[in-house]
N, C-alpha and C positions, 0 to 999 in steps of 0.2 A: 586518531589512535588506533593504531592495529588489534585483532586479535592477536593476544597472544602466544608465543608456542607452547607455554608450559600448560594451556587449557586445552586449546586446539590448536595439536602441533598439525605441519603441515602436510602429513603420512594424512593427518584425519581428515584436514582439507579435499585433500584430493580424493579421498571417499567420499566425501559429504557430496563434492561435486559429480563425482560419478554416476551418486545415486540420486544428482536432479538430472544428469542427462538421460538413466531407466528412466524415469517419473515421467517426463517429457512426452519419453517414446512408448511409454506405457497402452495406449492409444493406439498405435498403430503409425500415428505419424506426429513430428514435430513441426508447428506453427512461429512465427516471427514473434509473438509473443511470449510464448514457453524460451525461445534460446535468446529474448532478450533479459527475459528475468536470472537467465542460468548466467549474462554477462552481469547482471548486477549484482548478485550473487558472488560472486566471482572480485568483484571490485570492490565487497566489503572486507575483504578473508585480511589483503597484506596489499603492501607497496611492491614484493616481490613474490607477483606473482604467478600462480603455476599455471601453464601449457594448455589451454582450453583442446584444442585441439588436437593433444596427443590422448587429453580424454576420453573425448568424443573415440576416436579411430580406437583405444585398447578396450573402450566399453563395447564401442557396434561392433569392434570384430572379437569380441569371445573375449578377451585377453583379459577382463577385468571384472568377474562376476559380481553379483553382488554378495553372494557369500565371504568371496575376499575383502570386500568394503567393508560388509558390517565386523573383519574378525579386524581390521586393522583402525575401528573405531572403540579405544581402549579407555575412552569412563561415559561417563553420565550423560554428561551436560555436550558431547562429540554425538551420543546416539539422540538425543534429545534432539538436538538443531538438528541433524539429516530429516530426521522423520516431518518437523514441521514446514521443510525446506521445502519435503516432496509432497507435502499437502499445498503448500503454494503453487507451486507447479501444476499440478495436475490441474487447478484452479483456474489456473491464469487463464484459460480461455471463457469464464465463467459458468463452466457444469463439470459433475462429472458424469462419466459414464461406468457402464460394467467393470470394463478393463481398468480403469484407473480407481476405483473401488477396491477392485481384487488388489490391483499390485498397492497399492498401501495397507489393506489387511494383511498381505506377506509379508511387505517389510514392518509392520508393526511387530508381527510374531520374531520378525529376523534380529530383531533392533531387541527384543523382547522389554518392551514398553507396558504398561499398566493399560490395559483396556480402555479404564473407562475415563482416560485424563484427556490418552490422545480420540476418543471418539470423538468425545465434547468440542476438543479443539477444530476437528473436522467438521462437525456442525456448523460453531462459529463462523469458521470461515466461509462455508460453502453460503449460509443463510447469509451472509453481506457481499458476498459477489455475485449472488443474484437475484441481489434486492430490487425490487418492483418501485418507479417513483411514484411516491406516497400523492396524494391529494392533502395539500396541507392546508392552502391558505386560500380563501376563495379570490377572487378578482375585485380589486378594489373599485367601489363607484368612484366616477369622474377622476380615474386615476388613483396610483397609489400616490402617497407623501414620503417627500425626497429624504426625509427627515427619518421616517419610520425605516422606507429601504436600506437607508445609512447606518443605525442601530441596527437591521437584520445584519446585516452584510458584517459589520464587524463586530458581533455575537458570533457570528459563524465563523471568523478569522481566529477570534481570542480560544477559540474552543477544539478548530483543526491545529493550532500554535500548541496545546496542552496536550492535544493526543498527540505528541510527537516527543513528548516527555516522560507519557505514561510508561513504566516498565512490563508492555501487554504488548505484541505480537496483534490480537486482535482492535489495539487500538487502532493503529497504524494504516490498516485495512481498512477503517471507517471512515478514512480522509478523504476517499474521492467518492462514496459514495453521498457523503455530507456536502461534497462541493456538488454534485446532481441534485440534491434536494436545493441546495441555494439560488441554483441557474432555475429550475422547475417553478419554486416558486417567487421567485422574481417574475419568471416570462405570466406566471398563472395570473397574476397581481396589474397584470399590464391588459389580461383578457385573452392568450395563447396556451392551450394548451400541446403539454411539449413530450413528446415520447423519448425513449430512453436510447433509439437512435439519434435524435436530433441532439439530443443535449451530448453525447458521448464526439458527435462531429463538431458539437459547435467547443467542445472544451480541448479538442484537439486538433481545431482551427486558431485558437486564442494562444498553444502554446502549451497547454497541458497537457503533450502527450503519455501513452500508455507506455512509453518504453523510459520515460526520463523520470517523471516524480511518484510514481507510481512502485518501480522499478528498485529505485534509489533507495523511495521511503522505506521499503518493501525490510530490503536488506540490511539496509542502514537499523530499525527498527528488532527484524529479527535478529541480528549477528547479535545487536549491544542488548536487546533484551529477553533473549531467553538465558541469556549466557552469562547475562548479570540477573538474572531470576534464579539461575541455579549455583555460580559460581559466587554471589552474593557481591557481584561490586562491577565497577562498568568496566567494557575489555572494548569498548569503540566498534567501529565498524566504520560507514561512508563518510561521518564526518561527525558532531561529537551533536547532542542532542541540544543546542541550545542554535546549534547550525541548522537541522533539521527541526525544529520548533518555528526560528526566522522566516524560515522557505513555506513552513504548511501556512502559517500566518501570511508572510502577504501573497502566495500567490491565488490565496481562498479570497482575500482583501478586493486583489486585482480582477479575477473572475470577476467576482458582485454587481463591482463597478462598472467592470466592460459587459456585465448581460445587461444590466439599469440602462447603459446608453444603448445598445440594440433595440432593444424591445421596447424601446421610450421612441424611438424612431420611425417605429414599424416595421423594423428587422429590413433598414434598407443600407447600414453598413455595409460597405463593402469587407472581403475577405483584409487584404491589407489595413484596412481603417482598422477592422477588429483586429491585428497582430499591432497596430501600432499603441492604439487606446491601451492596448494592455501592457503594453511594454512599458507607456509612459506610465499607468497607472504600479505597474509593479516598483519600479522607483521610488514612488511615494511611500507604499506597502512597505519598503525596507526600510526607509527615514523615520518615519511615525514608532514602527516594532515595539522598539525599545521604551517608546513610553507606554504601555501595557504589558510589559514581562511580569510585574505584581500579578495583575489577572490574569494572565498566562498560567505563575504558576498555582495560586489559586484556583482555576476550574479544573487545573491538573490533580490537585486533592482533592475534589469533592466529586469527579466523574466517578464511577463507578464502574467498573467494564460489563457485569452483569448489564448494565442502563443503554449499551450501545445497540442491541440488535432492535429495540423499540424506540431507542432517538432516530436510528436509520428510518426506519417503517415509519414518522412521523407523530408517532399512538400519546 
């Protein structure tokens, strides 16, 4: 279901996208990650998509200024949406520099948003994006138990499925850090010390790319969750919450099973084998997700957004 024009009009959508373009260039350079996130946000608005190329041209050519964009955001939900998406764009590469912080500060003032609430969102977003991989599980003596690893993987899949149906953007942004923690913990139990670079490469290799799950999930939750919290009802995005939950459950489960196979083999699986194993496990996870829908719903009711940061840290 697309965002309804009565809530976020086409004119406001264009302004939000223009602000995202400015956010991407706030540090003087737009990278592929930021570009992909803007495309994901565009995809989340409607089936009758705006011409993103013309928006880029108008913004970068000076024909569409920040003041003009802000003036066209006529309701509070559109203004809040523009700010939260800009925060996501500026954090897309994993860090905020002084230029991006200045841009977000100026944007907040232009949008006339409450400083305390926007600062809290910005700090939470930055903390999740820059989260270090925790040392949460010691290596198992004699090798880990298959049953225990399967339990950990299933619990992680249920949790990430639950985060997708929570009405908070910060919840969706925790999914990838938690998937990274899962891979770290599995490797640790097989005796491997894994760095962030290795884990990121592992996720990308098996098929969980930053231009797919992260951006689609971010746009789906941001477009659906923020406007839902403000307008008090579902407005949709890239897909329904149920679809997003199923995707997060399945990808997390498949990722954990592939990591278990990989580190159990002594990291001898080839790239092709990793991809094939992930694809096979993804099909299995999709077929089993329905059996755990009740647990996913219950988890969503129990998880507090304030608990997500320590959850990611493993404390």
